[in-house]
Each structure stands twice: as structure tokens, then as C-alpha cells.
Biopython code that builds the backbone (N, CA, C, O; Angstrom):
import numpy as np
from Bio.PDB.StructureBuilder import StructureBuilder

atoms = [
    (1, "MET", "N", (-4.360, 19.619, 8.515)),
    (1, "MET", "CA", (-4.489, 18.640, 7.494)),
    (1, "MET", "C", (-5.012, 17.384, 7.751)),
    (1, "MET", "O", (-4.451, 16.775, 8.662)),
    (2, "LYS", "N", (-6.142, 16.708, 7.073)),
    (2, "LYS", "CA", (-6.361, 15.157, 7.570)),
    (2, "LYS", "C", (-5.662, 14.453, 6.168)),
    (2, "LYS", "O", (-5.872, 14.590, 4.962)),
    (3, "VAL", "N", (-4.801, 13.696, 6.914)),
    (3, "VAL", "CA", (-4.352, 12.332, 6.132)),
    (3, "VAL", "C", (-4.586, 10.918, 6.179)),
    (3, "VAL", "O", (-4.273, 10.304, 7.198)),
    (4, "LEU", "N", (-5.114, 10.310, 5.170)),
    (4, "LEU", "CA", (-5.592, 8.809, 5.091)),
    (4, "LEU", "C", (-4.811, 7.858, 4.785)),
    (4, "LEU", "O", (-4.427, 7.932, 3.617)),
    (5, "VAL", "N", (-4.359, 6.861, 5.449)),
    (5, "VAL", "CA", (-3.494, 6.074, 4.841)),
    (5, "VAL", "C", (-3.906, 4.930, 5.129)),
    (5, "VAL", "O", (-4.417, 4.731, 6.231)),
    (6, "TYR", "N", (-3.752, 3.777, 4.059)),
    (6, "TYR", "CA", (-4.208, 2.485, 3.582)),
    (6, "TYR", "C", (-3.235, 1.811, 3.689)),
    (6, "TYR", "O", (-2.364, 2.002, 2.840)),
    (7, "VAL", "N", (-2.947, 0.623, 4.897)),
    (7, "VAL", "CA", (-1.908, -0.383, 4.464)),
    (7, "VAL", "C", (-2.663, -1.612, 4.236)),
    (7, "VAL", "O", (-3.705, -1.836, 4.852)),
    (8, "THR", "N", (-2.077, -2.577, 3.200)),
    (8, "THR", "CA", (-2.430, -3.772, 2.947)),
    (8, "THR", "C", (-1.585, -4.645, 2.702)),
    (8, "THR", "O", (-0.472, -4.187, 2.439)),
    (9, "LEU", "N", (-1.682, -5.745, 2.687)),
    (9, "LEU", "CA", (-0.478, -7.032, 2.617)),
    (9, "LEU", "C", (-0.039, -6.803, 0.750)),
    (9, "LEU", "O", (-0.857, -6.316, -0.030)),
    (10, "LYS", "N", (0.931, -7.119, 0.449)),
    (10, "LYS", "CA", (1.006, -7.478, -1.039)),
    (10, "LYS", "C", (0.468, -8.819, -1.347)),
    (10, "LYS", "O", (0.335, -9.767, -0.574)),
    (11, "ASP", "N", (0.084, -8.717, -3.018)),
    (11, "ASP", "CA", (-0.772, -9.820, -3.280)),
    (11, "ASP", "C", (0.084, -11.106, -2.943)),
    (11, "ASP", "O", (-0.579, -12.072, -2.566)),
    (12, "SER", "N", (1.214, -11.239, -3.007)),
    (12, "SER", "CA", (2.232, -12.412, -2.778)),
    (12, "SER", "C", (2.347, -12.705, -1.345)),
    (12, "SER", "O", (3.170, -13.490, -0.873)),
    (13, "VAL", "N", (1.462, -12.022, -0.660)),
    (13, "VAL", "CA", (1.909, -12.703, 0.757)),
    (13, "VAL", "C", (0.547, -12.745, 1.428)),
    (13, "VAL", "O", (-0.346, -11.899, 1.471)),
    (14, "LEU", "N", (0.668, -14.402, 2.121)),
    (14, "LEU", "CA", (-0.406, -15.102, 2.473)),
    (14, "LEU", "C", (-1.042, -14.021, 3.571)),
    (14, "LEU", "O", (-0.345, -13.291, 4.275)),
    (15, "ASP", "N", (-2.495, -14.059, 3.582)),
    (15, "ASP", "CA", (-3.268, -13.343, 4.791)),
    (15, "ASP", "C", (-4.386, -14.291, 5.447)),
    (15, "ASP", "O", (-5.523, -14.561, 5.061)),
    (16, "PRO", "N", (-3.593, -14.738, 6.679)),
    (16, "PRO", "CA", (-4.073, -15.892, 7.329)),
    (16, "PRO", "C", (-5.686, -14.865, 7.817)),
    (16, "PRO", "O", (-6.801, -15.308, 7.541)),
    (17, "GLN", "N", (-5.520, -13.707, 8.440)),
    (17, "GLN", "CA", (-6.796, -13.103, 9.170)),
    (17, "GLN", "C", (-7.606, -12.950, 7.953)),
    (17, "GLN", "O", (-8.804, -13.125, 8.176)),
    (18, "GLY", "N", (-7.278, -12.646, 6.598)),
    (18, "GLY", "CA", (-8.260, -12.578, 5.431)),
    (18, "GLY", "C", (-9.099, -13.878, 5.336)),
    (18, "GLY", "O", (-10.325, -13.970, 5.267)),
    (19, "LYS", "N", (-8.343, -14.679, 5.344)),
    (19, "LYS", "CA", (-8.898, -16.290, 5.169)),
    (19, "LYS", "C", (-9.944, -16.573, 6.405)),
    (19, "LYS", "O", (-11.073, -16.994, 6.154)),
    (20, "ALA", "N", (-9.475, -16.301, 7.863)),
    (20, "ALA", "CA", (-10.484, -16.776, 8.995)),
    (20, "ALA", "C", (-11.805, -15.507, 8.658)),
    (20, "ALA", "O", (-12.914, -15.771, 9.122)),
    (21, "ILE", "N", (-11.679, -14.490, 8.049)),
    (21, "ILE", "CA", (-12.773, -13.547, 7.804)),
    (21, "ILE", "C", (-13.676, -14.358, 6.713)),
    (21, "ILE", "O", (-14.856, -14.680, 6.855)),
    (22, "GLU", "N", (-12.849, -14.606, 5.607)),
    (22, "GLU", "CA", (-13.632, -15.531, 4.527)),
    (22, "GLU", "C", (-14.498, -16.387, 4.864)),
    (22, "GLU", "O", (-15.667, -16.337, 4.481)),
    (23, "LYS", "N", (-13.966, -17.384, 5.714)),
    (23, "LYS", "CA", (-14.525, -18.957, 6.214)),
    (23, "LYS", "C", (-15.613, -18.375, 7.138)),
    (23, "LYS", "O", (-16.764, -18.757, 6.922)),
    (24, "THR", "N", (-15.389, -17.456, 8.189)),
    (24, "THR", "CA", (-16.476, -16.847, 9.221)),
    (24, "THR", "C", (-17.513, -16.237, 8.335)),
    (24, "THR", "O", (-18.646, -16.412, 8.785)),
    (25, "LEU", "N", (-17.474, -15.667, 7.370)),
    (25, "LEU", "CA", (-18.439, -14.909, 6.770)),
    (25, "LEU", "C", (-19.354, -16.080, 5.911)),
    (25, "LEU", "O", (-20.578, -15.948, 5.898)),
    (26, "ALA", "N", (-18.747, -17.165, 5.234)),
    (26, "ALA", "CA", (-19.313, -18.418, 4.920)),
    (26, "ALA", "C", (-20.187, -19.012, 5.637)),
    (26, "ALA", "O", (-21.244, -19.406, 5.145)),
    (27, "ASP", "N", (-19.849, -19.187, 7.048)),
    (27, "ASP", "CA", (-20.175, -19.863, 8.177)),
    (27, "ASP", "C", (-21.595, -19.563, 8.648)),
    (27, "ASP", "O", (-22.480, -20.268, 9.134)),
    (28, "ILE", "N", (-21.490, -18.094, 8.292)),
    (28, "ILE", "CA", (-23.008, -17.260, 9.009)),
    (28, "ILE", "C", (-23.694, -17.227, 7.454)),
    (28, "ILE", "O", (-24.579, -16.373, 7.403)),
    (29, "GLY", "N", (-23.546, -17.768, 6.503)),
    (29, "GLY", "CA", (-24.429, -17.489, 5.566)),
    (29, "GLY", "C", (-24.132, -16.562, 4.528)),
    (29, "GLY", "O", (-25.077, -16.562, 3.740)),
    (30, "PHE", "N", (-23.420, -15.933, 4.250)),
    (30, "PHE", "CA", (-22.580, -14.780, 3.397)),
    (30, "PHE", "C", (-21.857, -15.693, 2.281)),
    (30, "PHE", "O", (-20.676, -16.033, 2.360)),
    (31, "THR", "N", (-22.817, -16.077, 1.122)),
    (31, "THR", "CA", (-22.223, -16.773, 0.226)),
    (31, "THR", "C", (-21.839, -15.910, -1.085)),
    (31, "THR", "O", (-22.449, -14.846, -1.192)),
    (32, "GLY", "N", (-21.132, -16.154, -1.849)),
    (32, "GLY", "CA", (-20.047, -15.567, -2.891)),
    (32, "GLY", "C", (-19.037, -14.936, -2.686)),
    (32, "GLY", "O", (-18.291, -14.616, -3.611)),
    (33, "VAL", "N", (-18.774, -14.584, -1.265)),
    (33, "VAL", "CA", (-17.493, -14.148, -0.958)),
    (33, "VAL", "C", (-16.138, -15.077, -1.368)),
    (33, "VAL", "O", (-15.670, -16.055, -0.785)),
    (34, "GLU", "N", (-15.729, -14.444, -2.499)),
    (34, "GLU", "CA", (-14.604, -15.210, -3.249)),
    (34, "GLU", "C", (-13.104, -15.205, -2.417)),
    (34, "GLU", "O", (-12.360, -16.171, -2.246)),
    (35, "GLU", "N", (-12.895, -13.670, -1.919)),
    (35, "GLU", "CA", (-11.430, -13.744, -1.277)),
    (35, "GLU", "C", (-11.664, -12.413, -0.359)),
    (35, "GLU", "O", (-12.388, -11.440, -0.569)),
    (36, "VAL", "N", (-10.856, -12.694, 0.658)),
    (36, "VAL", "CA", (-11.178, -11.592, 1.679)),
    (36, "VAL", "C", (-9.297, -11.012, 1.731)),
    (36, "VAL", "O", (-8.416, -11.871, 1.752)),
    (37, "ARG", "N", (-9.045, -9.931, 1.741)),
    (37, "ARG", "CA", (-7.745, -9.436, 2.512)),
    (37, "ARG", "C", (-8.136, -8.180, 3.352)),
    (37, "ARG", "O", (-8.844, -7.228, 3.024)),
    (38, "GLN", "N", (-7.536, -8.413, 4.432)),
    (38, "GLN", "CA", (-7.506, -7.335, 5.282)),
    (38, "GLN", "C", (-6.490, -6.287, 5.811)),
    (38, "GLN", "O", (-5.323, -6.664, 5.697)),
    (39, "GLY", "N", (-6.637, -5.228, 6.287)),
    (39, "GLY", "CA", (-5.336, -4.143, 6.258)),
    (39, "GLY", "C", (-5.928, -3.300, 7.189)),
    (39, "GLY", "O", (-6.980, -3.495, 7.799)),
    (40, "LYS", "N", (-4.949, -2.062, 7.272)),
    (40, "LYS", "CA", (-4.802, -1.009, 8.389)),
    (40, "LYS", "C", (-5.702, 0.225, 7.708)),
    (40, "LYS", "O", (-5.838, 0.345, 6.491)),
    (41, "TYR", "N", (-6.134, 0.879, 8.433)),
    (41, "TYR", "CA", (-6.799, 1.997, 8.064)),
    (41, "TYR", "C", (-5.972, 3.202, 9.350)),
    (41, "TYR", "O", (-6.145, 2.996, 10.552)),
    (42, "ILE", "N", (-5.199, 4.275, 8.903)),
    (42, "ILE", "CA", (-5.034, 5.146, 9.573)),
    (42, "ILE", "C", (-5.251, 6.688, 9.436)),
    (42, "ILE", "O", (-5.131, 7.170, 8.309)),
    (43, "GLU", "N", (-5.510, 7.371, 10.319)),
    (43, "GLU", "CA", (-5.968, 8.703, 10.101)),
    (43, "GLU", "C", (-4.989, 9.657, 11.004)),
    (43, "GLU", "O", (-4.899, 9.739, 12.229)),
    (44, "LEU", "N", (-4.250, 10.386, 9.908)),
    (44, "LEU", "CA", (-3.393, 11.498, 10.594)),
    (44, "LEU", "C", (-4.328, 12.749, 10.647)),
    (44, "LEU", "O", (-5.399, 12.967, 10.081)),
    (45, "GLU", "N", (-3.444, 13.635, 11.666)),
    (45, "GLU", "CA", (-3.872, 15.179, 11.155)),
    (45, "GLU", "C", (-2.742, 16.034, 11.531)),
    (45, "GLU", "O", (-2.394, 16.419, 12.647)),
    (46, "ILE", "N", (-2.175, 16.280, 10.218)),
    (46, "ILE", "CA", (-0.838, 17.012, 10.132)),
    (46, "ILE", "C", (-0.993, 18.446, 10.251)),
    (46, "ILE", "O", (-1.949, 18.948, 9.661)),
    (47, "ARG", "N", (-0.259, 19.148, 10.878)),
    (47, "ARG", "CA", (-0.270, 20.847, 10.925)),
    (47, "ARG", "C", (0.501, 20.930, 9.666)),
    (47, "ARG", "O", (1.725, 20.839, 9.569)),
    (48, "GLU", "N", (-0.229, 21.086, 8.849)),
    (48, "GLU", "CA", (0.296, 21.571, 7.151)),
    (48, "GLU", "C", (-0.765, 22.207, 6.449)),
    (48, "GLU", "O", (-1.942, 21.850, 6.501)),
    (49, "ASN", "N", (-0.258, 23.284, 5.705)),
    (49, "ASN", "CA", (-1.360, 23.854, 4.693)),
    (49, "ASN", "C", (-1.042, 23.391, 3.434)),
    (49, "ASN", "O", (-2.015, 23.160, 2.715)),
    (50, "ASN", "N", (-0.074, 23.213, 3.024)),
    (50, "ASN", "CA", (0.202, 22.323, 1.504)),
    (50, "ASN", "C", (-0.042, 20.847, 1.690)),
    (50, "ASN", "O", (0.436, 20.235, 2.646)),
    (51, "SER", "N", (-0.694, 20.357, 0.886)),
    (51, "SER", "CA", (-1.269, 18.909, 0.698)),
    (51, "SER", "C", (0.031, 18.297, -0.124)),
    (51, "SER", "O", (0.366, 17.166, 0.228)),
    (52, "GLU", "N", (0.694, 18.833, -1.035)),
    (52, "GLU", "CA", (1.964, 17.863, -1.181)),
    (52, "GLU", "C", (3.082, 17.782, -0.117)),
    (52, "GLU", "O", (3.778, 16.783, 0.064)),
    (53, "LYS", "N", (3.170, 18.828, 0.498)),
    (53, "LYS", "CA", (3.883, 18.289, 1.815)),
    (53, "LYS", "C", (3.512, 17.592, 2.779)),
    (53, "LYS", "O", (4.308, 16.803, 3.289)),
    (54, "ALA", "N", (2.171, 17.727, 3.268)),
    (54, "ALA", "CA", (1.581, 16.706, 4.091)),
    (54, "ALA", "C", (1.922, 15.145, 3.539)),
    (54, "ALA", "O", (2.554, 14.238, 4.081)),
    (55, "LYS", "N", (1.243, 15.216, 2.243)),
    (55, "LYS", "CA", (1.722, 13.823, 1.720)),
    (55, "LYS", "C", (3.009, 13.064, 1.560)),
    (55, "LYS", "O", (3.186, 11.856, 1.404)),
    (56, "SER", "N", (4.174, 14.415, 1.664)),
    (56, "SER", "CA", (5.413, 13.752, 1.699)),
    (56, "SER", "C", (5.599, 13.798, 2.899)),
    (56, "SER", "O", (6.677, 13.217, 3.017)),
    (57, "LYS", "N", (5.181, 14.188, 4.187)),
    (57, "LYS", "CA", (5.582, 13.790, 5.363)),
    (57, "LYS", "C", (4.857, 12.409, 5.656)),
    (57, "LYS", "O", (5.384, 11.532, 6.341)),
    (58, "ALA", "N", (3.862, 12.316, 5.198)),
    (58, "ALA", "CA", (3.033, 10.912, 5.425)),
    (58, "ALA", "C", (3.936, 9.826, 4.688)),
    (58, "ALA", "O", (4.291, 8.761, 5.192)),
    (59, "GLU", "N", (4.216, 10.239, 3.524)),
    (59, "GLU", "CA", (4.853, 9.042, 2.832)),
    (59, "GLU", "C", (6.316, 8.806, 3.578)),
    (59, "GLU", "O", (6.971, 7.845, 3.175)),
    (60, "GLU", "N", (6.696, 9.369, 4.310)),
    (60, "GLU", "CA", (8.232, 9.452, 5.239)),
    (60, "GLU", "C", (7.450, 8.292, 6.475)),
    (60, "GLU", "O", (7.949, 7.196, 6.731)),
    (61, "MET", "N", (6.252, 8.777, 7.083)),
    (61, "MET", "CA", (6.081, 8.273, 7.844)),
    (61, "MET", "C", (5.791, 6.639, 7.747)),
    (61, "MET", "O", (6.149, 5.779, 8.553)),
    (62, "CYS", "N", (5.048, 6.475, 6.539)),
    (62, "CYS", "CA", (4.745, 5.253, 5.811)),
    (62, "CYS", "C", (5.836, 4.130, 5.797)),
    (62, "CYS", "O", (5.744, 2.978, 6.220)),
    (63, "GLN", "N", (6.888, 4.759, 5.204)),
    (63, "GLN", "CA", (8.365, 4.087, 4.868)),
    (63, "GLN", "C", (9.201, 3.970, 6.291)),
    (63, "GLN", "O", (10.057, 3.096, 6.429)),
    (64, "LYS", "N", (8.889, 4.913, 7.333)),
    (64, "LYS", "CA", (9.816, 4.568, 8.463)),
    (64, "LYS", "C", (8.972, 3.738, 9.533)),
    (64, "LYS", "O", (9.606, 2.950, 10.234)),
    (65, "LEU", "N", (7.632, 3.847, 9.712)),
    (65, "LEU", "CA", (6.996, 3.304, 10.701)),
    (65, "LEU", "C", (5.327, 2.537, 10.490)),
    (65, "LEU", "O", (4.903, 1.549, 11.090)),
    (66, "LEU", "N", (4.785, 3.168, 9.697)),
    (66, "LEU", "CA", (3.180, 2.860, 9.479)),
    (66, "LEU", "C", (3.083, 1.545, 8.521)),
    (66, "LEU", "O", (2.089, 0.820, 8.564)),
    (67, "ALA", "N", (3.974, 1.335, 7.818)),
    (67, "ALA", "CA", (3.858, 0.037, 6.644)),
    (67, "ALA", "C", (5.275, -0.724, 6.562)),
    (67, "ALA", "O", (6.293, -0.098, 6.266)),
    (68, "ASN", "N", (5.291, -1.838, 6.785)),
    (68, "ASN", "CA", (6.417, -2.785, 6.740)),
    (68, "ASN", "C", (6.599, -2.918, 5.080)),
    (68, "ASN", "O", (6.017, -3.873, 4.566)),
    (69, "THR", "N", (7.291, -2.115, 4.290)),
    (69, "THR", "CA", (7.480, -2.089, 3.038)),
    (69, "THR", "C", (7.587, -3.387, 2.493)),
    (69, "THR", "O", (7.152, -3.554, 1.353)),
    (70, "VAL", "N", (8.120, -4.393, 3.142)),
    (70, "VAL", "CA", (8.664, -5.347, 2.768)),
    (70, "VAL", "C", (7.477, -6.664, 2.133)),
    (70, "VAL", "O", (7.546, -7.473, 1.207)),
    (71, "ILE", "N", (6.492, -6.365, 3.121)),
    (71, "ILE", "CA", (5.316, -7.363, 2.723)),
    (71, "ILE", "C", (4.093, -6.499, 2.588)),
    (71, "ILE", "O", (3.019, -7.087, 2.468)),
    (72, "GLU", "N", (4.106, -5.226, 2.591)),
    (72, "GLU", "CA", (2.751, -4.443, 2.481)),
    (72, "GLU", "C", (2.867, -2.987, 1.751)),
    (72, "GLU", "O", (3.903, -2.322, 1.764)),
    (73, "ASN", "N", (1.773, -2.627, 1.174)),
    (73, "ASN", "CA", (1.689, -1.648, 0.325)),
    (73, "ASN", "C", (0.791, -0.500, 1.000)),
    (73, "ASN", "O", (-0.177, -0.761, 1.714)),
    (74, "TYR", "N", (1.154, 0.600, 0.741)),
    (74, "TYR", "CA", (0.358, 1.589, 1.328)),
    (74, "TYR", "C", (-0.288, 2.634, 0.219)),
    (74, "TYR", "O", (0.265, 2.806, -0.867)),
    (75, "ARG", "N", (-1.439, 3.277, 0.571)),
    (75, "ARG", "CA", (-1.737, 4.369, -0.325)),
    (75, "ARG", "C", (-2.085, 5.492, 0.308)),
    (75, "ARG", "O", (-3.067, 5.356, 1.039)),
    (76, "ILE", "N", (-1.483, 6.830, 0.261)),
    (76, "ILE", "CA", (-2.027, 8.191, 1.032)),
    (76, "ILE", "C", (-3.084, 8.843, -0.052)),
    (76, "ILE", "O", (-3.052, 8.793, -1.282)),
    (77, "ASP", "N", (-4.212, 9.591, 1.002)),
    (77, "ASP", "CA", (-4.924, 10.198, 0.436)),
    (77, "ASP", "C", (-5.210, 11.445, 1.267)),
    (77, "ASP", "O", (-5.350, 11.193, 2.464)),
    (78, "ILE", "N", (-5.326, 12.676, 0.940)),
    (78, "ILE", "CA", (-5.241, 13.775, 1.374)),
    (78, "ILE", "C", (-6.871, 13.885, 1.779)),
    (78, "ILE", "O", (-7.600, 13.747, 0.797)),
    (79, "GLY", "N", (-7.552, 14.103, 3.026)),
    (79, "GLY", "CA", (-8.655, 14.188, 3.354)),
    (79, "GLY", "C", (-9.264, 15.426, 3.386)),
    (79, "GLY", "O", (-8.450, 16.306, 3.109)),
    (80, "SER", "N", (-10.478, 15.882, 3.634)),
    (80, "SER", "CA", (-11.214, 17.305, 3.938)),
    (80, "SER", "C", (-11.151, 17.668, 5.019)),
    (80, "SER", "O", (-11.678, 18.732, 5.345)),
]
sb = StructureBuilder()
sb.init_structure("model")
sb.init_model(0)
sb.init_chain("A")
sb.init_seg("    ")
for serial, (resi, resn, name, xyz) in enumerate(atoms, 1):
    if name == "N":
        sb.init_residue(resn, " ", resi, " ")
    sb.init_atom(name, np.array(xyz, "f"), 0.0, 1.0, " ", f" {name:<3s}", serial, name[0])
structure = sb.get_structure()
């Protein structure tokens, strides 16, 4: 089963990479971009038939390794 994990910085955490992207977009002519925040996208293929069990395993992976929960949020989606 494919599990998709999106990891982003919490709103209260500064995002220097997002600011660099925002500035570069403006420098190359993309106007109107007011804020950029960047994150990580992780695809997992989990050997599991039950979507709730797969999501639970991914949740544990995020808590232990994939996300730094002090400064990051994460969202888990079950793919097709």
C-alpha cells in the first residue's frame, strides 16, 4: 500500500529556505508571491492491506524518524 507523507515546518518556525525561494522567484520576475514555505514529501510502500494499519505504521515512523515534531507538522495520506 502506498502511503504519502507531507512534512512542513510549523507556522511559528522561521523558514529560511522558503524565504530564499520567495526572493529568487521575485528576482526572476514572478510577482505577487507573498509567502513561500518549503517542506518534504515522502512516499512509502508498506506491505499492508488494511489502510488504517498502514496509516498507523506511518504515524509511528513520523513520530520516530520522518518528522521532527518539535518544529514540524506532518500529514499522512493513503495513496492508490
